[in-house]
C-alpha positions as CSV (number, residue, x, y, z in Angstrom):
1,M,175.6,188.0,126.2
2,L,173.8,187.3,122.9
3,V,170.8,185.0,123.4
4,V,169.0,183.3,120.5
5,E,165.9,181.5,121.4
6,K,163.2,179.6,119.5
7,T,160.0,178.7,121.2
8,V,157.5,176.2,119.6
9,W,154.1,176.4,121.3
10,E,151.6,173.6,121.6
11,D,149.4,175.1,118.9
12,G,152.3,175.1,116.4
13,E,153.1,178.8,116.6
14,V,156.8,179.5,116.6
15,N,158.4,182.6,118.2
16,N,162.1,183.6,117.7
17,D,163.8,186.0,120.0
18,I,167.3,187.4,119.7
19,S,168.3,189.5,122.7
20,V,171.3,191.1,124.3
21,Q,171.3,190.5,128.1
22,D,173.4,192.4,130.6
23,S,175.1,190.1,133.1
24,R,178.4,191.9,133.6
25,Y,180.3,191.3,136.8
26,D,183.2,193.5,136.1
27,H,183.8,197.3,136.7
28,N,181.3,197.3,139.7
29,Y,178.3,196.8,137.4
30,A,177.1,194.0,139.7
31,T,176.5,196.3,142.6
32,L,173.1,197.7,143.3
33,W,174.3,201.2,142.4
34,G,175.8,200.0,139.1
35,R,172.6,198.3,138.1
36,L,170.5,201.3,139.1
37,K,172.8,203.6,137.0
38,S,172.2,201.3,133.9
39,A,168.5,201.2,134.5
40,M,168.3,205.0,134.8
41,K,170.2,205.4,131.5
42,V,167.6,203.2,129.8
43,L,164.8,205.2,131.3
44,F,166.2,208.4,129.9
45,G,167.1,207.1,126.5
46,K,170.8,207.0,127.1
47,P,172.9,204.3,125.5
48,V,174.0,201.3,127.6
49,Y,177.0,199.8,126.0
50,Y,177.6,196.1,125.8
51,S,180.5,194.0,124.5
52,D,180.6,193.3,120.8
53,V,180.1,189.8,119.5
54,Y,183.5,188.9,118.0
55,I,184.1,185.5,116.4
56,N,187.6,185.3,114.8
57,N,187.5,181.6,113.9
58,P,185.7,181.1,110.5
59,D,184.6,177.6,111.4
60,D,183.0,178.9,114.6
61,F,181.2,181.7,112.6
62,R,179.9,179.2,110.0
63,G,178.7,177.0,112.8
64,F,176.9,179.9,114.4
65,V,175.2,180.9,111.1
66,E,174.2,177.3,110.5
67,K,172.5,177.2,113.9
68,L,170.7,180.5,113.2
69,N,169.6,179.0,109.8
70,K,168.1,176.0,111.6
71,L,165.9,178.3,113.6
72,C,164.2,179.3,110.3
73,L,163.1,175.7,109.6
């Protein structure tokens, strides 16, 4: 899942964070063993593959970009 967050602190400082979070429940990745295998790959510098972000509707994509642009304000 692609997560875009904007945090505005009490002192006015703004932090932006874009992350990819692994929350897969298919192909036995939700099991303890599947999660441990993913963690071990990360520890040893091996790639952990995630799904691509694919938006095929141009209006949805424009809306996504507009929301990202609002984070810059």
